[in-house]
HTML snippet that shows the backbone in 3Dmol.js (N, CA, C, O; Angstrom):
<script src="https://3Dmol.org/build/3Dmol-min.js"></script>
<div id="view" style="width:600px;height:400px;position:relative"></div>
<script>
const pdb = `
ATOM      1  N   UNK A   1     -40.157  19.966   8.287  1.00  0.00           N
ATOM      2  CA  UNK A   1     -39.425  19.444   9.455  1.00  0.00           C
ATOM      3  C   UNK A   1     -38.294  18.457   8.976  1.00  0.00           C
ATOM      4  O   UNK A   1     -38.460  17.769   7.969  1.00  0.00           O
ATOM      5  N   UNK A   2     -37.148  18.407   9.719  1.00  0.00           N
ATOM      6  CA  UNK A   2     -36.298  17.381   9.278  1.00  0.00           C
ATOM      7  C   UNK A   2     -36.541  15.986   9.740  1.00  0.00           C
ATOM      8  O   UNK A   2     -37.358  15.768  10.635  1.00  0.00           O
ATOM      9  N   UNK A   3     -35.810  14.955   9.118  1.00  0.00           N
ATOM     10  CA  UNK A   3     -36.138  13.695   9.437  1.00  0.00           C
ATOM     11  C   UNK A   3     -35.780  13.275  10.899  1.00  0.00           C
ATOM     12  O   UNK A   3     -36.502  12.449  11.456  1.00  0.00           O
ATOM     13  N   UNK A   4     -34.830  13.739  11.468  1.00  0.00           N
ATOM     14  CA  UNK A   4     -34.458  13.452  12.837  1.00  0.00           C
ATOM     15  C   UNK A   4     -35.548  13.978  13.707  1.00  0.00           C
ATOM     16  O   UNK A   4     -35.952  13.284  14.640  1.00  0.00           O
ATOM     17  N   UNK A   5     -36.051  15.151  13.470  1.00  0.00           N
ATOM     18  CA  UNK A   5     -37.089  15.611  14.428  1.00  0.00           C
ATOM     19  C   UNK A   5     -38.372  15.022  14.217  1.00  0.00           C
ATOM     20  O   UNK A   5     -39.194  15.017  15.134  1.00  0.00           O
ATOM     21  N   UNK A   6     -38.650  14.480  13.003  1.00  0.00           N
ATOM     22  CA  UNK A   6     -39.899  13.880  12.682  1.00  0.00           C
ATOM     23  C   UNK A   6     -39.911  12.471  13.383  1.00  0.00           C
ATOM     24  O   UNK A   6     -40.947  12.014  13.865  1.00  0.00           O
ATOM     25  N   UNK A   7     -38.755  11.832  13.414  1.00  0.00           N
ATOM     26  CA  UNK A   7     -38.559  10.510  14.109  1.00  0.00           C
ATOM     27  C   UNK A   7     -38.806  10.735  15.631  1.00  0.00           C
ATOM     28  O   UNK A   7     -39.454   9.933  16.303  1.00  0.00           O
ATOM     29  N   UNK A   8     -38.275  11.829  16.116  1.00  0.00           N
ATOM     30  CA  UNK A   8     -38.416  12.203  17.562  1.00  0.00           C
ATOM     31  C   UNK A   8     -39.909  12.291  17.799  1.00  0.00           C
ATOM     32  O   UNK A   8     -40.428  11.640  18.706  1.00  0.00           O
ATOM     33  N   UNK A   9     -40.568  13.036  17.050  1.00  0.00           N
ATOM     34  CA  UNK A   9     -42.228  13.258  17.221  1.00  0.00           C
ATOM     35  C   UNK A   9     -42.905  11.914  17.216  1.00  0.00           C
ATOM     36  O   UNK A   9     -43.709  11.563  18.080  1.00  0.00           O
ATOM     37  N   UNK A  10     -42.495  11.120  16.097  1.00  0.00           N
ATOM     38  CA  UNK A  10     -43.116   9.747  16.027  1.00  0.00           C
ATOM     39  C   UNK A  10     -42.959   8.881  17.273  1.00  0.00           C
ATOM     40  O   UNK A  10     -43.904   8.278  17.781  1.00  0.00           O
ATOM     41  N   UNK A  11     -41.744   8.856  17.724  1.00  0.00           N
ATOM     42  CA  UNK A  11     -41.480   8.127  18.963  1.00  0.00           C
ATOM     43  C   UNK A  11     -42.273   8.493  20.015  1.00  0.00           C
ATOM     44  O   UNK A  11     -42.874   7.656  20.689  1.00  0.00           O
ATOM     45  N   UNK A  12     -42.336   9.845  20.244  1.00  0.00           N
ATOM     46  CA  UNK A  12     -43.298  10.460  21.218  1.00  0.00           C
ATOM     47  C   UNK A  12     -44.708  10.022  21.006  1.00  0.00           C
ATOM     48  O   UNK A  12     -45.362   9.652  21.982  1.00  0.00           O
ATOM     49  N   UNK A  13     -45.240  10.032  19.787  1.00  0.00           N
ATOM     50  CA  UNK A  13     -46.618   9.675  19.430  1.00  0.00           C
ATOM     51  C   UNK A  13     -46.783   8.310  19.695  1.00  0.00           C
ATOM     52  O   UNK A  13     -47.812   8.002  20.297  1.00  0.00           O
ATOM     53  N   UNK A  14     -46.005   7.431  19.383  1.00  0.00           N
ATOM     54  CA  UNK A  14     -46.225   5.893  19.454  1.00  0.00           C
ATOM     55  C   UNK A  14     -45.851   5.398  20.954  1.00  0.00           C
ATOM     56  O   UNK A  14     -45.911   4.199  21.223  1.00  0.00           O
ATOM     57  N   UNK A  15     -45.462   6.366  21.925  1.00  0.00           N
ATOM     58  CA  UNK A  15     -45.309   6.112  23.157  1.00  0.00           C
ATOM     59  C   UNK A  15     -44.074   5.216  23.387  1.00  0.00           C
ATOM     60  O   UNK A  15     -44.161   4.238  24.129  1.00  0.00           O
ATOM     61  N   UNK A  16     -42.924   5.540  22.759  1.00  0.00           N
ATOM     62  CA  UNK A  16     -41.675   4.718  23.048  1.00  0.00           C
ATOM     63  C   UNK A  16     -41.235   5.135  24.489  1.00  0.00           C
ATOM     64  O   UNK A  16     -41.611   6.190  24.999  1.00  0.00           O
ATOM     65  N   UNK A  17     -40.547   4.385  25.010  1.00  0.00           N
ATOM     66  CA  UNK A  17     -40.168   4.682  26.472  1.00  0.00           C
ATOM     67  C   UNK A  17     -39.257   5.798  26.528  1.00  0.00           C
ATOM     68  O   UNK A  17     -38.069   5.768  26.208  1.00  0.00           O
ATOM     69  N   UNK A  18     -39.904   6.778  26.957  1.00  0.00           N
ATOM     70  CA  UNK A  18     -39.067   8.049  27.196  1.00  0.00           C
ATOM     71  C   UNK A  18     -39.233   8.446  28.695  1.00  0.00           C
ATOM     72  O   UNK A  18     -40.303   8.320  29.291  1.00  0.00           O
ATOM     73  N   UNK A  19     -38.099   8.933  29.256  1.00  0.00           N
ATOM     74  CA  UNK A  19     -38.085   9.433  30.636  1.00  0.00           C
ATOM     75  C   UNK A  19     -38.202  10.895  30.617  1.00  0.00           C
ATOM     76  O   UNK A  19     -37.282  11.579  30.168  1.00  0.00           O
ATOM     77  N   UNK A  20     -39.271  11.410  31.074  1.00  0.00           N
ATOM     78  CA  UNK A  20     -39.535  12.838  31.233  1.00  0.00           C
ATOM     79  C   UNK A  20     -38.905  13.242  32.562  1.00  0.00           C
ATOM     80  O   UNK A  20     -39.239  12.743  33.637  1.00  0.00           O
ATOM     81  N   UNK A  21     -38.003  14.147  32.421  1.00  0.00           N
ATOM     82  CA  UNK A  21     -37.402  14.589  33.783  1.00  0.00           C
ATOM     83  C   UNK A  21     -38.099  15.749  34.284  1.00  0.00           C
ATOM     84  O   UNK A  21     -37.945  16.042  35.469  1.00  0.00           O
ATOM     85  N   UNK A  22     -38.884  16.486  33.507  1.00  0.00           N
ATOM     86  CA  UNK A  22     -39.635  17.608  34.159  1.00  0.00           C
ATOM     87  C   UNK A  22     -40.787  18.123  33.173  1.00  0.00           C
ATOM     88  O   UNK A  22     -40.807  17.854  31.972  1.00  0.00           O
ATOM     89  N   UNK A  23     -41.641  18.816  33.765  1.00  0.00           N
ATOM     90  CA  UNK A  23     -42.782  19.481  32.878  1.00  0.00           C
ATOM     91  C   UNK A  23     -42.382  20.736  32.425  1.00  0.00           C
ATOM     92  O   UNK A  23     -41.842  21.495  33.229  1.00  0.00           O
ATOM     93  N   UNK A  24     -42.588  21.138  31.069  1.00  0.00           N
ATOM     94  CA  UNK A  24     -42.312  22.451  30.768  1.00  0.00           C
ATOM     95  C   UNK A  24     -43.502  22.941  29.940  1.00  0.00           C
ATOM     96  O   UNK A  24     -43.551  22.629  28.750  1.00  0.00           O
ATOM     97  N   UNK A  25     -44.480  23.699  30.502  1.00  0.00           N
ATOM     98  CA  UNK A  25     -45.675  24.178  30.017  1.00  0.00           C
ATOM     99  C   UNK A  25     -45.283  25.122  28.902  1.00  0.00           C
ATOM    100  O   UNK A  25     -44.302  25.853  29.038  1.00  0.00           O
ATOM    101  N   UNK A  26     -46.056  25.130  27.746  1.00  0.00           N
ATOM    102  CA  UNK A  26     -45.880  25.974  26.650  1.00  0.00           C
ATOM    103  C   UNK A  26     -47.054  26.843  26.545  1.00  0.00           C
ATOM    104  O   UNK A  26     -48.175  26.339  26.468  1.00  0.00           O
ATOM    105  N   UNK A  27     -46.875  28.143  26.534  1.00  0.00           N
ATOM    106  CA  UNK A  27     -47.962  29.101  26.138  1.00  0.00           C
ATOM    107  C   UNK A  27     -48.170  29.189  24.596  1.00  0.00           C
ATOM    108  O   UNK A  27     -47.265  29.574  23.857  1.00  0.00           O
ATOM    109  N   UNK A  28     -49.268  28.855  24.189  1.00  0.00           N
ATOM    110  CA  UNK A  28     -49.455  28.787  22.747  1.00  0.00           C
ATOM    111  C   UNK A  28     -50.540  29.637  22.269  1.00  0.00           C
ATOM    112  O   UNK A  28     -51.644  29.582  22.811  1.00  0.00           O
ATOM    113  N   UNK A  29     -50.301  30.425  21.280  1.00  0.00           N
ATOM    114  CA  UNK A  29     -51.499  31.147  20.654  1.00  0.00           C
ATOM    115  C   UNK A  29     -52.329  30.284  19.871  1.00  0.00           C
ATOM    116  O   UNK A  29     -51.832  29.515  19.048  1.00  0.00           O
ATOM    117  N   UNK A  30     -53.734  30.370  20.102  1.00  0.00           N
ATOM    118  CA  UNK A  30     -54.610  29.573  19.315  1.00  0.00           C
ATOM    119  C   UNK A  30     -54.454  29.678  17.893  1.00  0.00           C
ATOM    120  O   UNK A  30     -54.861  28.777  17.159  1.00  0.00           O
ATOM    121  N   UNK A  31     -53.883  30.734  17.437  1.00  0.00           N
ATOM    122  CA  UNK A  31     -53.777  30.840  15.909  1.00  0.00           C
ATOM    123  C   UNK A  31     -52.502  30.198  15.320  1.00  0.00           C
ATOM    124  O   UNK A  31     -52.302  30.210  14.105  1.00  0.00           O
ATOM    125  N   UNK A  32     -51.645  29.639  16.193  1.00  0.00           N
ATOM    126  CA  UNK A  32     -50.569  28.936  15.629  1.00  0.00           C
ATOM    127  C   UNK A  32     -51.038  27.506  15.027  1.00  0.00           C
ATOM    128  O   UNK A  32     -51.951  26.828  15.499  1.00  0.00           O
ATOM    129  N   UNK A  33     -50.247  27.170  13.895  1.00  0.00           N
ATOM    130  CA  UNK A  33     -50.479  25.937  13.355  1.00  0.00           C
ATOM    131  C   UNK A  33     -49.856  24.792  14.163  1.00  0.00           C
ATOM    132  O   UNK A  33     -48.876  25.026  14.870  1.00  0.00           O
ATOM    133  N   UNK A  34     -50.392  23.547  14.085  1.00  0.00           N
ATOM    134  CA  UNK A  34     -49.945  22.463  14.895  1.00  0.00           C
ATOM    135  C   UNK A  34     -48.412  22.202  14.587  1.00  0.00           C
ATOM    136  O   UNK A  34     -47.680  21.863  15.517  1.00  0.00           O
ATOM    137  N   UNK A  35     -47.945  22.341  13.398  1.00  0.00           N
ATOM    138  CA  UNK A  35     -46.480  22.031  13.197  1.00  0.00           C
ATOM    139  C   UNK A  35     -45.601  23.055  13.868  1.00  0.00           C
ATOM    140  O   UNK A  35     -44.459  22.740  14.203  1.00  0.00           O
ATOM    141  N   UNK A  36     -46.094  24.315  14.089  1.00  0.00           N
ATOM    142  CA  UNK A  36     -45.363  25.319  14.811  1.00  0.00           C
ATOM    143  C   UNK A  36     -45.300  24.930  16.351  1.00  0.00           C
ATOM    144  O   UNK A  36     -44.278  25.120  17.010  1.00  0.00           O
ATOM    145  N   UNK A  37     -46.340  24.429  16.831  1.00  0.00           N
ATOM    146  CA  UNK A  37     -46.337  23.982  18.137  1.00  0.00           C
ATOM    147  C   UNK A  37     -45.350  22.672  18.412  1.00  0.00           C
ATOM    148  O   UNK A  37     -44.630  22.535  19.401  1.00  0.00           O
ATOM    149  N   UNK A  38     -45.475  21.820  17.397  1.00  0.00           N
ATOM    150  CA  UNK A  38     -44.619  20.565  17.482  1.00  0.00           C
ATOM    151  C   UNK A  38     -43.184  20.850  17.537  1.00  0.00           C
ATOM    152  O   UNK A  38     -42.420  20.195  18.246  1.00  0.00           O
ATOM    153  N   UNK A  39     -42.764  21.948  16.697  1.00  0.00           N
ATOM    154  CA  UNK A  39     -41.320  22.364  16.721  1.00  0.00           C
ATOM    155  C   UNK A  39     -40.965  22.889  18.001  1.00  0.00           C
ATOM    156  O   UNK A  39     -39.756  23.041  18.179  1.00  0.00           O
ATOM    157  N   UNK A  40     -41.776  23.220  18.984  1.00  0.00           N
ATOM    158  CA  UNK A  40     -41.365  23.611  20.280  1.00  0.00           C
ATOM    159  C   UNK A  40     -41.098  22.489  21.301  1.00  0.00           C
ATOM    160  O   UNK A  40     -40.582  22.731  22.392  1.00  0.00           O
ATOM    161  N   UNK A  41     -41.449  21.311  20.929  1.00  0.00           N
ATOM    162  CA  UNK A  41     -41.231  20.241  21.855  1.00  0.00           C
ATOM    163  C   UNK A  41     -39.706  19.859  22.006  1.00  0.00           C
ATOM    164  O   UNK A  41     -38.878  19.903  21.095  1.00  0.00           O
ATOM    165  N   UNK A  42     -39.488  19.495  23.252  1.00  0.00           N
ATOM    166  CA  UNK A  42     -38.005  19.154  23.541  1.00  0.00           C
ATOM    167  C   UNK A  42     -37.881  17.832  24.239  1.00  0.00           C
ATOM    168  O   UNK A  42     -38.718  17.421  25.043  1.00  0.00           O
ATOM    169  N   UNK A  43     -36.794  17.189  23.893  1.00  0.00           N
ATOM    170  CA  UNK A  43     -36.592  15.842  24.529  1.00  0.00           C
ATOM    171  C   UNK A  43     -36.382  15.920  26.030  1.00  0.00           C
ATOM    172  O   UNK A  43     -35.767  16.851  26.549  1.00  0.00           O
ATOM    173  N   UNK A  44     -36.898  14.939  26.692  1.00  0.00           N
ATOM    174  CA  UNK A  44     -36.821  14.756  28.096  1.00  0.00           C
ATOM    175  C   UNK A  44     -37.810  15.725  28.824  1.00  0.00           C
ATOM    176  O   UNK A  44     -37.685  15.842  30.043  1.00  0.00           O
ATOM    177  N   UNK A  45     -38.761  16.413  28.186  1.00  0.00           N
ATOM    178  CA  UNK A  45     -39.691  17.326  28.870  1.00  0.00           C
ATOM    179  C   UNK A  45     -41.148  16.991  28.253  1.00  0.00           C
ATOM    180  O   UNK A  45     -41.420  16.872  27.059  1.00  0.00           O
ATOM    181  N   UNK A  46     -42.025  16.867  29.373  1.00  0.00           N
ATOM    182  CA  UNK A  46     -43.364  16.721  28.939  1.00  0.00           C
ATOM    183  C   UNK A  46     -44.043  18.206  28.837  1.00  0.00           C
ATOM    184  O   UNK A  46     -43.788  19.086  29.661  1.00  0.00           O
ATOM    185  N   UNK A  47     -44.849  18.370  27.841  1.00  0.00           N
ATOM    186  CA  UNK A  47     -45.430  19.672  27.531  1.00  0.00           C
ATOM    187  C   UNK A  47     -46.835  19.898  27.672  1.00  0.00           C
ATOM    188  O   UNK A  47     -47.538  19.679  26.685  1.00  0.00           O
ATOM    189  N   UNK A  48     -47.431  20.348  28.862  1.00  0.00           N
ATOM    190  CA  UNK A  48     -48.757  20.665  28.771  1.00  0.00           C
ATOM    191  C   UNK A  48     -48.927  22.001  28.088  1.00  0.00           C
ATOM    192  O   UNK A  48     -48.136  22.917  28.315  1.00  0.00           O
ATOM    193  N   UNK A  49     -49.975  22.133  27.230  1.00  0.00           N
ATOM    194  CA  UNK A  49     -50.063  23.290  26.425  1.00  0.00           C
ATOM    195  C   UNK A  49     -51.229  24.214  26.919  1.00  0.00           C
ATOM    196  O   UNK A  49     -52.389  23.815  27.016  1.00  0.00           O
ATOM    197  N   UNK A  50     -50.836  25.419  27.207  1.00  0.00           N
ATOM    198  CA  UNK A  50     -51.834  26.452  27.733  1.00  0.00           C
ATOM    199  C   UNK A  50     -52.116  27.332  26.509  1.00  0.00           C
ATOM    200  O   UNK A  50     -51.241  28.032  25.998  1.00  0.00           O
ATOM    201  N   UNK A  51     -53.323  27.268  26.081  1.00  0.00           N
ATOM    202  CA  UNK A  51     -53.857  28.039  24.902  1.00  0.00           C
ATOM    203  C   UNK A  51     -54.211  29.403  25.323  1.00  0.00           C
ATOM    204  O   UNK A  51     -55.038  29.636  26.205  1.00  0.00           O
ATOM    205  N   UNK A  52     -53.475  30.414  24.581  1.00  0.00           N
ATOM    206  CA  UNK A  52     -53.790  31.901  24.998  1.00  0.00           C
ATOM    207  C   UNK A  52     -54.487  32.569  23.868  1.00  0.00           C
ATOM    208  O   UNK A  52     -54.408  32.221  22.690  1.00  0.00           O
ATOM    209  N   UNK A  53     -55.230  33.640  24.379  1.00  0.00           N
ATOM    210  CA  UNK A  53     -55.814  34.551  23.379  1.00  0.00           C
ATOM    211  C   UNK A  53     -55.779  35.857  24.067  1.00  0.00           C
ATOM    212  O   UNK A  53     -56.265  35.932  25.195  1.00  0.00           O
ATOM    213  N   UNK A  54     -55.257  36.884  23.508  1.00  0.00           N
ATOM    214  CA  UNK A  54     -55.110  38.274  24.068  1.00  0.00           C
ATOM    215  C   UNK A  54     -54.514  38.200  25.440  1.00  0.00           C
ATOM    216  O   UNK A  54     -55.007  38.850  26.362  1.00  0.00           O
ATOM    217  N   UNK A  55     -53.527  37.472  25.596  1.00  0.00           N
ATOM    218  CA  UNK A  55     -52.835  37.380  27.017  1.00  0.00           C
ATOM    219  C   UNK A  55     -53.650  36.618  28.043  1.00  0.00           C
ATOM    220  O   UNK A  55     -53.227  36.525  29.195  1.00  0.00           O
ATOM    221  N   UNK A  56     -54.694  36.119  27.712  1.00  0.00           N
ATOM    222  CA  UNK A  56     -55.533  35.212  28.707  1.00  0.00           C
ATOM    223  C   UNK A  56     -55.532  33.777  28.310  1.00  0.00           C
ATOM    224  O   UNK A  56     -55.570  33.431  27.130  1.00  0.00           O
ATOM    225  N   UNK A  57     -55.484  32.896  29.375  1.00  0.00           N
ATOM    226  CA  UNK A  57     -55.706  31.449  28.949  1.00  0.00           C
ATOM    227  C   UNK A  57     -57.087  31.091  28.672  1.00  0.00           C
ATOM    228  O   UNK A  57     -57.996  31.335  29.466  1.00  0.00           O
ATOM    229  N   UNK A  58     -57.263  30.476  27.477  1.00  0.00           N
ATOM    230  CA  UNK A  58     -58.619  30.156  27.140  1.00  0.00           C
ATOM    231  C   UNK A  58     -58.888  28.623  27.213  1.00  0.00           C
ATOM    232  O   UNK A  58     -60.025  28.190  27.024  1.00  0.00           O
ATOM    233  N   UNK A  59     -57.806  27.782  27.496  1.00  0.00           N
ATOM    234  CA  UNK A  59     -57.875  26.498  27.443  1.00  0.00           C
ATOM    235  C   UNK A  59     -56.615  25.775  27.610  1.00  0.00           C
ATOM    236  O   UNK A  59     -55.558  26.391  27.745  1.00  0.00           O
ATOM    237  N   UNK A  60     -56.679  24.460  27.608  1.00  0.00           N
ATOM    238  CA  UNK A  60     -55.327  23.738  27.628  1.00  0.00           C
ATOM    239  C   UNK A  60     -55.536  22.363  26.890  1.00  0.00           C
ATOM    240  O   UNK A  60     -56.635  21.823  26.763  1.00  0.00           O
ATOM    241  N   UNK A  61     -54.375  21.879  26.432  1.00  0.00           N
ATOM    242  CA  UNK A  61     -54.468  20.739  25.735  1.00  0.00           C
ATOM    243  C   UNK A  61     -53.142  19.898  26.191  1.00  0.00           C
ATOM    244  O   UNK A  61     -52.131  20.441  26.636  1.00  0.00           O
ATOM    245  N   UNK A  62     -53.281  18.653  26.033  1.00  0.00           N
ATOM    246  CA  UNK A  62     -52.215  17.732  26.361  1.00  0.00           C
ATOM    247  C   UNK A  62     -51.292  17.556  25.043  1.00  0.00           C
ATOM    248  O   UNK A  62     -51.839  17.650  23.944  1.00  0.00           O
ATOM    249  N   UNK A  63     -50.013  17.323  25.124  1.00  0.00           N
ATOM    250  CA  UNK A  63     -49.226  17.268  23.884  1.00  0.00           C
ATOM    251  C   UNK A  63     -49.683  15.944  23.132  1.00  0.00           C
ATOM    252  O   UNK A  63     -49.483  15.805  21.926  1.00  0.00           O
ATOM    253  N   UNK A  64     -50.217  15.122  23.798  1.00  0.00           N
ATOM    254  CA  UNK A  64     -50.605  13.740  23.082  1.00  0.00           C
ATOM    255  C   UNK A  64     -51.850  14.120  22.064  1.00  0.00           C
ATOM    256  O   UNK A  64     -51.939  13.469  21.023  1.00  0.00           O
ATOM    257  N   UNK A  65     -52.751  15.093  22.324  1.00  0.00           N
ATOM    258  CA  UNK A  65     -53.845  15.426  21.663  1.00  0.00           C
ATOM    259  C   UNK A  65     -53.334  16.153  20.434  1.00  0.00           C
ATOM    260  O   UNK A  65     -53.948  15.962  19.385  1.00  0.00           O
ATOM    261  N   UNK A  66     -52.224  17.010  20.434  1.00  0.00           N
ATOM    262  CA  UNK A  66     -51.654  17.564  19.182  1.00  0.00           C
ATOM    263  C   UNK A  66     -50.950  16.550  18.390  1.00  0.00           C
ATOM    264  O   UNK A  66     -51.051  16.570  17.164  1.00  0.00           O
ATOM    265  N   UNK A  67     -50.222  15.637  19.012  1.00  0.00           N
ATOM    266  CA  UNK A  67     -49.607  14.557  18.302  1.00  0.00           C
ATOM    267  C   UNK A  67     -50.552  13.734  17.536  1.00  0.00           C
ATOM    268  O   UNK A  67     -50.314  13.400  16.376  1.00  0.00           O
ATOM    269  N   UNK A  68     -51.795  13.348  18.268  1.00  0.00           N
ATOM    270  CA  UNK A  68     -52.798  12.592  17.629  1.00  0.00           C
ATOM    271  C   UNK A  68     -53.455  13.279  16.375  1.00  0.00           C
ATOM    272  O   UNK A  68     -53.685  12.696  15.315  1.00  0.00           O
ATOM    273  N   UNK A  69     -53.717  14.562  16.634  1.00  0.00           N
ATOM    274  CA  UNK A  69     -54.426  15.277  15.543  1.00  0.00           C
ATOM    275  C   UNK A  69     -53.515  15.378  14.374  1.00  0.00           C
ATOM    276  O   UNK A  69     -54.023  15.263  13.259  1.00  0.00           O
ATOM    277  N   UNK A  70     -52.181  15.585  14.484  1.00  0.00           N
ATOM    278  CA  UNK A  70     -51.231  15.749  13.433  1.00  0.00           C
ATOM    279  C   UNK A  70     -50.854  14.395  12.708  1.00  0.00           C
ATOM    280  O   UNK A  70     -50.628  14.362  11.498  1.00  0.00           O
ATOM    281  N   UNK A  71     -50.805  13.364  13.462  1.00  0.00           N
ATOM    282  CA  UNK A  71     -50.249  12.005  12.864  1.00  0.00           C
ATOM    283  C   UNK A  71     -51.515  11.281  12.530  1.00  0.00           C
ATOM    284  O   UNK A  71     -51.615  10.891  11.366  1.00  0.00           O
ATOM    285  N   UNK A  72     -52.600  11.011  13.440  1.00  0.00           N
ATOM    286  CA  UNK A  72     -53.624  10.059  13.099  1.00  0.00           C
ATOM    287  C   UNK A  72     -54.745  10.737  12.243  1.00  0.00           C
ATOM    288  O   UNK A  72     -55.245  10.124  11.301  1.00  0.00           O
ATOM    289  N   UNK A  73     -55.120  11.951  12.559  1.00  0.00           N
ATOM    290  CA  UNK A  73     -56.107  12.534  11.890  1.00  0.00           C
ATOM    291  C   UNK A  73     -55.615  13.420  10.698  1.00  0.00           C
ATOM    292  O   UNK A  73     -56.398  13.988   9.936  1.00  0.00           O
ATOM    293  N   UNK A  74     -54.434  13.480  10.614  1.00  0.00           N
ATOM    294  CA  UNK A  74     -53.807  14.174   9.383  1.00  0.00           C
ATOM    295  C   UNK A  74     -54.147  15.548   9.315  1.00  0.00           C
ATOM    296  O   UNK A  74     -54.240  16.099   8.218  1.00  0.00           O
ATOM    297  N   UNK A  75     -54.362  16.218  10.477  1.00  0.00           N
ATOM    298  CA  UNK A  75     -54.670  17.714  10.338  1.00  0.00           C
ATOM    299  C   UNK A  75     -53.345  18.499  10.310  1.00  0.00           C
ATOM    300  O   UNK A  75     -53.033  19.265  11.221  1.00  0.00           O
ATOM    301  N   UNK A  76     -52.641  18.295   9.314  1.00  0.00           N
ATOM    302  CA  UNK A  76     -51.385  18.932   9.133  1.00  0.00           C
ATOM    303  C   UNK A  76     -51.404  20.510   9.023  1.00  0.00           C
ATOM    304  O   UNK A  76     -50.456  21.193   9.411  1.00  0.00           O
ATOM    305  N   UNK A  77     -52.470  21.002   8.506  1.00  0.00           N
ATOM    306  CA  UNK A  77     -52.584  22.474   8.332  1.00  0.00           C
ATOM    307  C   UNK A  77     -53.652  23.073   9.246  1.00  0.00           C
ATOM    308  O   UNK A  77     -54.198  24.146   8.993  1.00  0.00           O
ATOM    309  N   UNK A  78     -53.935  22.303  10.359  1.00  0.00           N
ATOM    310  CA  UNK A  78     -54.882  22.894  11.398  1.00  0.00           C
ATOM    311  C   UNK A  78     -54.230  23.811  12.381  1.00  0.00           C
ATOM    312  O   UNK A  78     -53.039  23.668  12.656  1.00  0.00           O
ATOM    313  N   UNK A  79     -54.965  24.752  12.924  1.00  0.00           N
ATOM    314  CA  UNK A  79     -54.532  25.544  13.950  1.00  0.00           C
ATOM    315  C   UNK A  79     -55.010  25.077  15.315  1.00  0.00           C
ATOM    316  O   UNK A  79     -55.994  24.355  15.475  1.00  0.00           O
ATOM    317  N   UNK A  80     -54.229  25.550  16.292  1.00  0.00           N
ATOM    318  CA  UNK A  80     -54.373  25.022  17.706  1.00  0.00           C
ATOM    319  C   UNK A  80     -55.884  25.195  18.144  1.00  0.00           C
ATOM    320  O   UNK A  80     -56.465  24.340  18.813  1.00  0.00           O
ATOM    321  N   UNK A  81     -56.427  26.280  17.747  1.00  0.00           N
ATOM    322  CA  UNK A  81     -57.833  26.777  18.159  1.00  0.00           C
ATOM    323  C   UNK A  81     -58.871  25.661  17.557  1.00  0.00           C
ATOM    324  O   UNK A  81     -59.932  25.385  18.117  1.00  0.00           O
ATOM    325  N   UNK A  82     -58.450  25.097  16.419  1.00  0.00           N
ATOM    326  CA  UNK A  82     -59.416  24.037  15.775  1.00  0.00           C
ATOM    327  C   UNK A  82     -59.459  22.777  16.716  1.00  0.00           C
ATOM    328  O   UNK A  82     -60.489  22.103  16.728  1.00  0.00           O
ATOM    329  N   UNK A  83     -58.420  22.439  17.481  1.00  0.00           N
ATOM    330  CA  UNK A  83     -58.471  21.287  18.414  1.00  0.00           C
ATOM    331  C   UNK A  83     -59.258  21.617  19.666  1.00  0.00           C
ATOM    332  O   UNK A  83     -59.762  20.719  20.340  1.00  0.00           O
ATOM    333  N   UNK A  84     -59.366  22.869  19.974  1.00  0.00           N
ATOM    334  CA  UNK A  84     -60.023  23.187  21.212  1.00  0.00           C
ATOM    335  C   UNK A  84     -61.453  22.830  21.257  1.00  0.00           C
ATOM    336  O   UNK A  84     -61.986  22.618  22.346  1.00  0.00           O
ATOM    337  N   UNK A  85     -62.174  22.741  20.051  1.00  0.00           N
ATOM    338  CA  UNK A  85     -63.508  22.424  20.044  1.00  0.00           C
ATOM    339  C   UNK A  85     -63.915  20.901  19.567  1.00  0.00           C
ATOM    340  O   UNK A  85     -65.061  20.454  19.598  1.00  0.00           O
ATOM    341  N   UNK A  86     -62.778  20.217  19.135  1.00  0.00           N
ATOM    342  CA  UNK A  86     -62.841  18.864  18.764  1.00  0.00           C
ATOM    343  C   UNK A  86     -62.650  17.827  19.813  1.00  0.00           C
ATOM    344  O   UNK A  86     -62.905  16.636  19.636  1.00  0.00           O
ATOM    345  N   UNK A  87     -62.142  18.390  21.021  1.00  0.00           N
ATOM    346  CA  UNK A  87     -61.913  17.386  22.166  1.00  0.00           C
ATOM    347  C   UNK A  87     -62.773  17.746  23.303  1.00  0.00           C
ATOM    348  O   UNK A  87     -62.750  17.072  24.332  1.00  0.00           O
TER     349      UNK A  87
END
`;
const viewer = $3Dmol.createViewer("view");
viewer.addModel(pdb, "pdb");
viewer.setStyle({}, {cartoon: {color: "spectrum"}});
viewer.zoomTo();
viewer.render();
</script>
């Protein structure tokens, strides 16, 4: 990830004042790595994550859970499905 995008993610993680203009749910395959999910985040949008398997929703996560796992818990090589059972 490049420096500017990493700074964007860190600002989101630390809760800098951000104005979210709308929700943009993301359909995420449980086999995706956390960094792949983070690359889909967009400025100005809040992302509820719908976890999918074989075309069916198997759960959901808040974007803050993914940011916490990546930055605080250092799960940099974890897959989304790994978070499903730890929360």
